[in-house]
LUMMARTOR-160891 format. One line per field, with one value per residue (C-alpha): residue in one letter; x, y, z; chain; residue number from 1. Coordinates in Angstrom, 3 decimals. Example, Ala and Ser with C-alpha at 12.3 -4.5 7.8 and 13.67 -1.06 7.14 Angstrom:
<zados>
resn: [A  S] .
x: [12.300  13.670] .
y: [-4.500  -1.060] .
z: [7.800  7.140] .
chain: [A  A] .
resi: [1  2] .
</zados>
This chain:
<zados>
resn: [M  L  I  R  Q  T  K  L  S  L  T  N  P  F  K  N  F  L  L  R  R  L  T  S  E  S  I  Q  P  R  F  T  N  P  I  T  P  V  N  P  D  H  L  L  R  V  C  T  I  L  Y  Q  Q  Q  N  S  P  E  P  R  L  H  S  N  L  R  A  C  H  F  D  L  T  H  E  F  F  L  Q  V  C  N  K  F  P  Y  S  W  R  P  V  Y  R  F  F  Q  Y  T  Q  T  D  P  E  F  C  H  T  S  V  S  F  N  K  M  I  D  V  I  G  N  S  R  N  I  E  L  F  W  E  T  L  E  N  M  G  Q  L  R  L  V  N  D  N  T  F  L  I  A  L  K  T  L  A  E  A  R  E  L  K  K  C  V  G  F  F  Q  L  M  N  A  N  G  Y  G  Y  N  L  E  S  L  N  K  V  V  E  M  L  C  R  W  K  L  V  V  E  A  K  F  V  V  L  K  L  K  E  W  I  K  P  N  G  V  T  Y  R  Y  L  I  R  G  Y  C  D  V  G  D  L  I  E  A  S  K  I  W  N  L  M  V  D  E  G  F  E  P  D  I  D  A  V  E  K  M  M  E  T  L  F  K  T  N  R  Y  D  E  A  M  K  L  F  Q  T  M  R  L  K  R  M  D  D  L  G  L  S  T  Y  R  L  A  L  K  W  L  C  K  R  G  M  L  S  Q  A  H  V  V  F  E  E  M  R  E  R  G  I  Q  A  D  N  L  T  L  G  L  L  I  D  G  L  L  A  R  G  R  V  S  E  A  Y  R  I  A  E  G  I  D  R  P  D  I  S  I  Y  H  G  L  I  K  G  L  L  K  L  K  R  A  S  E  A  T  Q  V  F  R  E  M  I  N  R  G  C  E  P  T  M  H  T  Y  V  M  L  L  Q  G  H  L  G  K  R  G  R  K  G  P  D  P  L  V  N  F  D  T  I  F  V  G  G  L  V  K  A  G  K  S  L  E  A  T  K  Y  V  E  R  T  I  N  R  G  L  E  V  P  R  F  D  Y  N  K  F  L  H  Y  Y  S  N  E  E  G  V  I  M  F  K  E  M  G  K  K  L  R  E  V  G  L  V  D  L  A  D  I  L  E  R  Y  G  E  K  M  T  T  R  E  R  R  R  N  R  A  I] .
x: [-62.567  -59.124  -57.506  -59.913  -59.134  -55.415  -55.674  -57.617  -55.046  -52.280  -53.664  -54.091  -50.634  -49.680  -52.558  -51.507  -47.873  -48.674  -50.650  -47.920  -45.218  -47.045  -47.554  -43.976  -42.505  -44.478  -42.706  -39.142  -36.945  -36.195  -34.841  -31.670  -31.229  -27.783  -26.477  -26.823  -25.624  -28.257  -28.576  -28.282  -30.368  -33.222  -32.943  -33.135  -36.106  -38.039  -37.306  -38.383  -41.713  -42.201  -41.536  -43.599  -46.533  -46.528  -50.135  -51.355  -53.924  -52.413  -53.152  -51.515  -48.422  -47.981  -48.414  -45.679  -43.337  -43.832  -43.008  -39.506  -38.616  -36.228  -34.913  -36.708  -34.215  -33.699  -30.809  -32.906  -35.585  -32.952  -31.508  -34.944  -35.308  -31.939  -33.146  -36.072  -34.696  -37.345  -40.316  -42.526  -44.994  -42.701  -41.119  -44.404  -46.005  -43.041  -43.494  -47.092  -45.840  -43.446  -46.431  -47.660  -44.542  -45.067  -41.326  -40.223  -40.307  -39.149  -36.742  -36.098  -33.495  -35.906  -38.670  -36.293  -35.169  -38.751  -39.831  -36.754  -37.937  -41.507  -40.229  -38.065  -41.142  -43.049  -45.998  -46.619  -49.916  -48.417  -45.242  -47.193  -49.246  -46.052  -44.585  -47.711  -47.456  -43.718  -44.513  -47.133  -44.675  -41.948  -39.521  -38.579  -34.948  -32.779  -32.457  -36.246  -36.361  -33.799  -35.525  -38.955  -37.984  -35.851  -38.668  -41.381  -39.232  -38.286  -41.986  -42.763  -45.076  -44.199  -47.197  -46.377  -42.754  -44.041  -46.745  -44.133  -42.640  -46.133  -46.923  -43.798  -44.610  -48.088  -46.424  -44.252  -40.996  -41.348  -40.048  -36.273  -33.876  -31.118  -33.338  -34.387  -30.756  -29.862  -32.768  -31.896  -28.254  -29.262  -31.784  -29.279  -26.633  -29.072  -29.924  -33.347  -32.690  -36.031  -37.876  -35.537  -36.301  -40.048  -39.796  -37.714  -40.060  -43.248  -41.902  -40.569  -43.493  -42.489  -38.768  -36.758  -33.846  -30.339  -27.158  -26.386  -29.757  -29.183  -25.624  -26.904  -29.459  -26.833  -24.546  -27.418  -28.400  -24.761  -24.386  -27.289  -25.971  -28.862  -27.032  -30.164  -31.857  -28.568  -28.345  -31.932  -31.155  -27.974  -29.951  -32.637  -29.925  -28.405  -31.834  -32.490  -29.242  -27.064  -23.592  -22.652  -19.848  -16.674  -17.948  -20.909  -18.634  -16.223  -19.059  -20.485  -17.037  -16.359  -19.715  -19.202  -15.774  -17.114  -19.846  -17.288  -18.446  -14.933  -15.673  -18.455  -16.352  -13.412  -15.779  -16.999  -13.388  -12.478  -15.471  -14.234  -10.745  -12.124  -14.794  -13.862  -10.137  -9.738  -12.114  -10.006  -7.916  -5.789  -8.763  -10.179  -6.827  -6.203  -9.554  -8.808  -5.261  -6.509  -8.879  -6.567  -3.875  -6.352  -7.226  -3.570  -3.853  -0.485  0.177  -3.020  -2.251  1.152  -0.468  -2.906  -0.120  2.075  -0.839  -1.414  2.219  2.256  -0.695  1.315  -0.663  1.727  1.024  0.637  1.846  -1.558  -1.532  2.069  1.186  -1.539  0.952  3.480  0.871  -0.193  3.381  4.143  0.936  2.281  5.718  7.511  9.384  12.345  10.055  8.036  11.169  12.453  9.305  9.447  13.118  12.446  9.987  11.552  9.043  7.248  4.216  2.169  0.384  3.732  4.774  1.350  1.617  4.991  3.887  0.636  2.297  5.113  2.672  0.760  4.054  4.461  7.516  6.513  10.096  10.791  7.528  8.640  11.909  9.868  7.954  11.224  12.415  9.055  9.504  13.132  12.067  9.518  6.334  4.132  2.169  -1.585  -3.751  -4.173  -0.389  -0.221  -3.213  -1.696  1.629  0.039  -2.067  1.023  3.017  0.265  -2.370  -5.922  -7.009  -4.149  -1.532  -0.738  2.839  5.192  5.482  2.254  3.462  3.264  0.169  -2.246  -5.241  -4.226  -3.545  -6.894  -8.822  -6.941  -7.924  -11.582  -11.552  -9.876  -12.500  -15.265  -16.395  -16.265  -19.046  -17.221  -13.995  -15.736  -17.201  -13.771  -12.154  -14.833  -14.187  -10.412  -10.476  -11.937  -9.549  -11.801  -14.020  -13.051  -11.592  -13.403  -11.518  -9.024  -9.898  -6.642  -8.477  -10.235  -7.033  -5.171  -8.142  -8.514  -4.912  -4.986  -4.333  -1.433  -1.504  -0.933  2.415  3.785  2.044  3.452  6.929  6.829  5.340  8.195  10.751  9.062  8.768  12.473  13.304  11.597  13.140  10.141  12.104  9.984  6.766  8.383  9.390  5.851  4.143  6.743  6.356  2.598  3.107  5.351  3.300  -0.278  -1.515  -3.142  -5.458  -3.141  -0.217  -2.295  -3.470  0.084  1.685  3.323  1.258] .
y: [150.379  150.384  149.573  146.675  145.230  145.541  143.854  140.955  140.531  140.162  136.832  135.118  134.482  131.596  129.432  129.897  129.371  126.116  124.771  125.677  124.222  120.914  120.576  121.553  119.128  116.274  116.890  117.742  117.345  120.170  123.104  125.074  128.784  129.629  133.095  135.296  138.881  141.565  144.535  147.570  149.767  147.276  146.919  150.673  150.991  148.175  149.469  152.951  151.632  149.511  152.477  155.025  152.705  150.486  151.520  151.313  148.748  145.405  145.489  148.891  147.914  144.631  146.343  148.870  146.136  144.117  147.224  147.230  144.006  142.849  139.330  137.901  135.649  134.436  136.865  139.755  139.089  139.047  142.340  143.943  142.781  144.330  147.669  147.728  146.225  147.847  148.289  145.254  146.579  147.027  143.627  141.855  143.527  142.340  138.849  138.960  139.923  136.963  134.636  135.659  134.186  130.423  129.840  131.433  129.532  130.639  128.835  128.855  131.584  133.964  133.308  133.853  137.120  138.262  137.347  139.124  142.331  141.800  141.142  144.268  146.345  144.680  143.569  140.607  139.576  139.201  137.747  134.972  134.271  133.918  131.517  129.367  129.106  128.384  125.454  124.172  124.557  122.710  125.609  126.051  125.607  126.561  130.126  130.412  129.409  132.080  134.867  133.921  133.694  136.853  138.875  137.525  137.866  141.473  142.230  140.525  138.053  135.336  133.110  133.148  132.210  129.001  128.686  128.707  125.439  123.963  125.215  123.602  120.363  120.397  120.751  117.690  119.201  117.749  119.017  119.189  119.848  120.910  123.593  124.781  125.115  127.119  129.459  129.854  130.571  133.240  134.887  135.026  136.515  139.310  140.017  138.378  135.908  136.524  135.510  132.519  131.299  131.652  129.506  126.831  126.512  126.539  123.869  121.701  119.281  118.492  119.315  118.438  120.897  119.566  120.979  122.949  124.728  125.740  126.853  129.282  130.662  131.102  132.875  135.064  136.183  136.847  139.006  141.202  141.316  139.419  137.112  136.246  134.681  133.087  131.454  130.202  128.576  127.127  125.560  124.287  122.709  120.938  119.782  118.127  116.181  118.238  119.285  122.838  122.634  124.649  127.362  128.075  128.107  130.562  132.832  132.925  133.629  136.406  138.071  137.876  139.462  142.228  143.089  143.348  140.151  138.795  136.601  134.729  134.329  132.924  130.672  129.198  128.788  127.043  124.723  123.739  123.119  120.810  118.882  119.084  119.702  117.691  120.015  123.103  124.165  127.086  129.363  129.019  129.655  132.619  134.123  133.801  135.172  138.142  139.360  138.532  140.658  143.442  143.557  143.459  140.057  138.879  136.337  134.467  134.820  133.237  130.264  129.748  130.076  127.505  125.091  125.410  124.619  121.654  120.178  120.347  123.194  125.385  129.106  130.859  134.360  135.891  134.543  135.658  139.104  139.432  138.497  141.017  143.774  142.842  142.880  146.241  147.721  146.908  148.343  144.988  145.912  143.524  140.483  141.536  141.907  138.550  136.818  138.656  137.822  134.139  133.872  132.422  133.788  136.831  138.075  141.245  140.260  140.230  143.607  145.095  143.877  145.603  148.822  149.065  148.420  150.897  153.591  153.098  153.823  157.046  155.589  156.518  156.696  153.151  151.977  153.528  151.597  148.391  149.537  149.868  146.443  144.994  146.281  145.137  141.590  141.505  141.953  144.507  146.915  147.325  150.424  149.699  149.899  153.384  154.645  153.408  155.092  158.365  158.448  157.707  160.558  163.130  162.212  161.189  164.796  165.755  168.356  171.905  171.962  174.951  175.086  175.851  173.559  170.540  171.660  168.724  171.038  172.406  168.940  167.631  170.586  170.203  166.542  167.403  169.990  167.628  164.999  167.449  167.861  171.656  171.930  169.614  171.545  174.853  173.525  172.261  175.646  177.485  175.290  175.585  179.395  179.620  177.434  177.757  175.118  171.472  170.383  167.350  164.082  163.678  160.703  159.236  156.575  159.268  161.256  158.290  157.308  160.756  160.615  157.008  157.979  158.844  162.446  161.121  159.637  163.095  164.654  162.163  162.520  166.306  166.045  163.728  166.318  169.074  166.873  166.037  169.734  170.345  167.232  164.867  161.994  159.161  160.688  161.355  157.683  156.511  158.756  158.201  154.449  154.789  156.876  154.195  151.087  151.915  154.809  153.090  150.121  148.208  148.623  147.475  144.466  143.531  143.915  140.871  138.867] .
z: [210.738  209.207  212.555  213.099  209.668  210.237  213.609  212.101  209.358  211.925  213.103  209.740  208.174  210.438  209.235  205.631  206.574  208.399  205.425  202.945  205.195  205.556  201.798  201.000  203.531  202.019  198.714  199.786  202.879  205.301  203.310  203.768  203.143  201.819  202.638  199.583  199.236  199.721  197.389  199.717  197.386  197.389  201.156  201.667  199.324  201.010  204.528  203.525  202.268  205.380  207.632  205.748  205.040  208.100  208.851  205.253  204.098  203.192  199.424  199.030  201.028  199.175  195.820  196.623  197.854  194.645  192.638  194.167  192.294  195.020  195.537  198.585  200.389  203.908  204.391  203.069  205.691  208.452  207.218  207.317  210.928  211.748  210.400  212.854  216.096  218.330  215.996  215.529  212.972  209.901  210.539  211.053  208.030  205.973  207.410  206.195  202.764  202.651  203.118  199.671  198.048  197.589  197.034  200.289  203.576  207.010  209.346  213.080  212.512  210.773  213.292  216.225  214.683  214.312  217.848  219.170  217.488  218.703  222.215  222.198  221.358  224.226  222.120  224.411  222.813  219.350  220.874  222.588  219.472  217.434  219.993  219.849  216.087  216.216  218.482  216.044  213.163  215.110  214.628  218.294  219.347  222.341  221.140  221.074  224.744  225.628  223.680  225.001  228.667  228.575  227.020  229.297  232.429  231.646  231.102  234.448  232.700  235.205  234.522  230.838  231.673  233.216  230.579  227.809  229.078  229.303  225.798  224.375  226.174  224.598  221.182  221.680  222.960  226.460  229.783  229.567  232.451  230.072  228.519  231.966  233.079  229.978  230.632  234.325  233.499  230.977  233.293  236.145  233.885  232.975  236.641  236.358  239.150  240.909  237.749  237.313  240.811  240.197  237.047  238.787  241.754  239.658  237.300  240.102  239.735  236.129  236.009  239.093  239.446  239.971  241.473  238.316  238.526  242.134  241.377  238.743  241.199  243.928  241.489  240.291  243.797  244.648  241.536  242.632  246.216  247.831  250.213  252.174  249.157  248.082  251.517  251.222  247.874  249.390  252.257  249.880  247.743  250.748  251.986  248.643  248.852  246.514  247.592  246.534  243.999  244.283  241.910  244.186  247.238  245.625  244.517  248.039  249.500  247.008  247.666  251.433  251.046  248.810  251.316  254.162  255.863  256.242  259.233  257.446  254.315  256.265  258.228  254.944  253.800  257.070  256.680  253.235  254.641  257.316  255.401  251.709  251.579  248.382  246.532  247.252  244.296  243.225  242.453  245.993  247.630  245.356  246.309  250.029  249.592  247.571  250.268  253.162  251.525  250.841  254.511  255.541  257.284  255.964  258.717  257.878  254.187  254.802  256.561  253.687  251.115  252.885  253.183  249.459  248.726  251.094  249.217  246.011  244.440  242.483  242.755  239.410  238.597  239.274  242.836  243.401  242.028  244.666  247.400  246.104  246.093  249.643  250.944  249.358  250.774  254.255  253.452  253.234  250.077  250.411  250.795  247.765  245.652  246.900  245.642  242.306  241.749  242.392  239.493  236.350  233.843  235.284  233.370  233.490  236.730  238.573  237.193  237.903  241.495  241.855  240.141  242.054  245.403  244.792  243.726  246.987  248.774  246.712  244.965  241.420  240.136  241.311  239.738  236.447  236.675  237.014  233.927  231.992  233.128  232.145  228.589  228.394  229.303  226.492  228.533  226.790  229.021  228.692  228.957  232.664  233.103  231.600  233.561  236.860  236.127  235.030  238.180  240.257  238.724  238.262  240.809  240.124  239.579  237.304  238.136  237.111  235.925  236.147  232.353  230.392  227.619  229.930  231.805  231.787  232.038  228.633  227.231  228.434  227.003  223.720  223.586  224.185  221.428  218.963  219.793  218.948  222.568  222.756  225.334  227.764  227.186  227.918  231.153  232.207  231.495  233.471  236.482  236.295  235.961  239.419  241.427  244.411  242.841  242.833  239.507  238.045  238.164  235.354  233.152  231.856  229.860  227.836  227.508  226.006  223.883  222.317  221.121  219.915  216.320  214.035  215.235  218.738  217.674  216.971  219.970  222.494  221.002  221.347  224.811  225.822  224.740  226.741  229.810  229.659  229.442  232.781  234.387  234.231  232.657  234.046  232.784  229.408  229.074  229.867  227.334  224.614  225.026  224.667  221.557  220.051  220.784  221.824  219.717  216.766  216.724  214.392  216.787  219.743  217.758  216.747  220.159  221.728  224.180] .
chain: [A  A  A  A  A  A  A  A  A  A  A  A  A  A  A  A  A  A  A  A  A  A  A  A  A  A  A  A  A  A  A  A  A  A  A  A  A  A  A  A  A  A  A  A  A  A  A  A  A  A  A  A  A  A  A  A  A  A  A  A  A  A  A  A  A  A  A  A  A  A  A  A  A  A  A  A  A  A  A  A  A  A  A  A  A  A  A  A  A  A  A  A  A  A  A  A  A  A  A  A  A  A  A  A  A  A  A  A  A  A  A  A  A  A  A  A  A  A  A  A  A  A  A  A  A  A  A  A  A  A  A  A  A  A  A  A  A  A  A  A  A  A  A  A  A  A  A  A  A  A  A  A  A  A  A  A  A  A  A  A  A  A  A  A  A  A  A  A  A  A  A  A  A  A  A  A  A  A  A  A  A  A  A  A  A  A  A  A  A  A  A  A  A  A  A  A  A  A  A  A  A  A  A  A  A  A  A  A  A  A  A  A  A  A  A  A  A  A  A  A  A  A  A  A  A  A  A  A  A  A  A  A  A  A  A  A  A  A  A  A  A  A  A  A  A  A  A  A  A  A  A  A  A  A  A  A  A  A  A  A  A  A  A  A  A  A  A  A  A  A  A  A  A  A  A  A  A  A  A  A  A  A  A  A  A  A  A  A  A  A  A  A  A  A  A  A  A  A  A  A  A  A  A  A  A  A  A  A  A  A  A  A  A  A  A  A  A  A  A  A  A  A  A  A  A  A  A  A  A  A  A  A  A  A  A  A  A  A  A  A  A  A  A  A  A  A  A  A  A  A  A  A  A  A  A  A  A  A  A  A  A  A  A  A  A  A  A  A  A  A  A  A  A  A  A  A  A  A  A  A  A  A  A  A  A  A  A  A  A  A  A  A  A  A  A  A  A  A  A  A  A  A  A  A  A  A  A  A  A  A  A  A  A  A  A  A  A  A  A  A  A  A  A  A  A  A  A  A  A  A  A  A  A  A  A  A  A  A  A  A  A  A  A  A  A  A  A  A  A  A  A  A  A  A  A  A  A  A  A  A  A  A  A  A  A  A  A  A  A  A  A  A  A  A  A  A  A  A  A  A  A  A  A  A  A  A  A  A  A  A  A  A  A  A  A  A  A] .
resi: [1  2  3  4  5  6  7  8  9  10  11  12  13  14  15  16  17  18  19  20  21  22  23  24  25  26  27  28  29  30  31  32  33  34  35  36  37  38  39  40  41  42  43  44  45  46  47  48  49  50  51  52  53  54  55  56  57  58  59  60  61  62  63  64  65  66  67  68  69  70  71  72  73  74  75  76  77  78  79  80  81  82  83  84  85  86  87  88  89  90  91  92  93  94  95  96  97  98  99  100  101  102  103  104  105  106  107  108  109  110  111  112  113  114  115  116  117  118  119  120  121  122  123  124  125  126  127  128  129  130  131  132  133  134  135  136  137  138  139  140  141  142  143  144  145  146  147  148  149  150  151  152  153  154  155  156  157  158  159  160  161  162  163  164  165  166  167  168  169  170  171  172  173  174  175  176  177  178  179  180  181  182  183  184  185  186  187  188  189  190  191  192  193  194  195  196  197  198  199  200  201  202  203  204  205  206  207  208  209  210  211  212  213  214  215  216  217  218  219  220  221  222  223  224  225  226  227  228  229  230  231  232  233  234  235  236  237  238  239  240  241  242  243  244  245  246  247  248  249  250  251  252  253  254  255  256  257  258  259  260  261  262  263  264  265  266  267  268  269  270  271  272  273  274  275  276  277  278  279  280  281  282  283  284  285  286  287  288  289  290  291  292  293  294  295  296  297  298  299  300  301  302  303  304  305  306  307  308  309  310  311  312  313  314  315  316  317  318  319  320  321  322  323  324  325  326  327  328  329  330  331  332  333  334  335  336  337  338  339  340  341  342  343  344  345  346  347  348  349  350  351  352  353  354  355  356  357  358  359  360  361  362  363  364  365  366  367  368  369  370  371  372  373  374  375  376  377  378  379  380  381  382  383  384  385  386  387  388  389  390  391  392  393  394  395  396  397  398  399  400  401  402  403  404  405  406  407  408  409  410  411  412  413  414  415  416  417  418  419  420  421  422  423  424  425  426  427  428  429  430  431  432  433  434  435  436  437  438  439  440  441  442  443  444  445  446  447  448  449  450  451  452  453  454  455  456  457  458  459  460  461  462  463  464  465  466  467  468  469  470  471  472  473  474  475  476  477  478  479  480  481  482  483  484  485  486  487  488  489  490  491  492  493  494  495  496  497] .
</zados>
């Protein structure tokens, strides 16, 4: 009986809210809710009551909430929602309580926050009811569309996805291509491209998709690796008279390259060169050059690069860095250095190309010299720079040095212990004791992260001294530099760009 009464009470507040909103709007214009500070003690007390008594009868819950004597504001309601991101009942029971306060009125922001919580808890029935009432109250905005479609698509409520647009049209919002495109873009970004396609095709009678809609779908199918469906959307787009823009072309090319379908990717690139040469820009050429260099097809890369220059497109440092890396990978060191020396203002992409290529050639000492020159010319290294150099000097699985003081097994275990990960450290030690077993891959990112504190400054300095004593000067320079510039968050934030 109690459950039935509670269930019935969940459907009533919107009617009262609609009546109060209509009467209040006839007296005053649309309200604003200024952000006011929330008392954390009151917030904790209210949330505790909502959690502990979420199944209590309504009179008892409301009486206990009134006894808290808190200041009910718009910001307070949002903070309560933040405390229960995946539990709809406390939030909705608090929403019911707010309806008893004649001076409090909800906005699109508070409603969107509430339906987000309800959607996260997958209470689709209450979620849909709330959306219907938001439409009647004219509190729907773009964010409502995104929350609604994301929730319904993740729950595979495809009919309701389409029905939401029809519901909003019935409430006076109309069918809007711009809203549809925003929804499709969001769904594709969250890997819900199948649901996005269903919505587009079902709404085609009322909302005619344009080139932007199809581009989002192509990008979405490429992101999930479904080239067959991406090709179908491509053909459908062409049949309807839309020309794929350069973003869609580049996404298709990139996906074809990543799935080892080089011939098809280059065929698409050649088609663009023959039919739409004027649309090709630096980003398209860079994409082709990147994958040609990766595959070692330097002669074709040279042809593409020269064509780009003849068309007056100036190569940026990122493109030149890819060429340098490709040349070094094929052992053409002098040509790579010639390109690097001809750049007036090299940035980190140029130096990364040199370092990466030299490390592939097992020339770690030379790569470290490039690292020193990079610093001398005012280009600050990133975490990726240090990880590349450490892997080049020590290998991807670490290395057991002749001196126990510079043994990276010991350093790694020490870092785990200092980070409070004793269990992981114990497992690592057990594996390394028996060298017949394969040692787990050494994670340099974690190693550097564990020592990114003031203690790390001293540790890296001492480690540098020990490394120099055993002749590992290059490695000492790398770690000492990290200790000087990259150990604390403030130093990383203040480094030169």
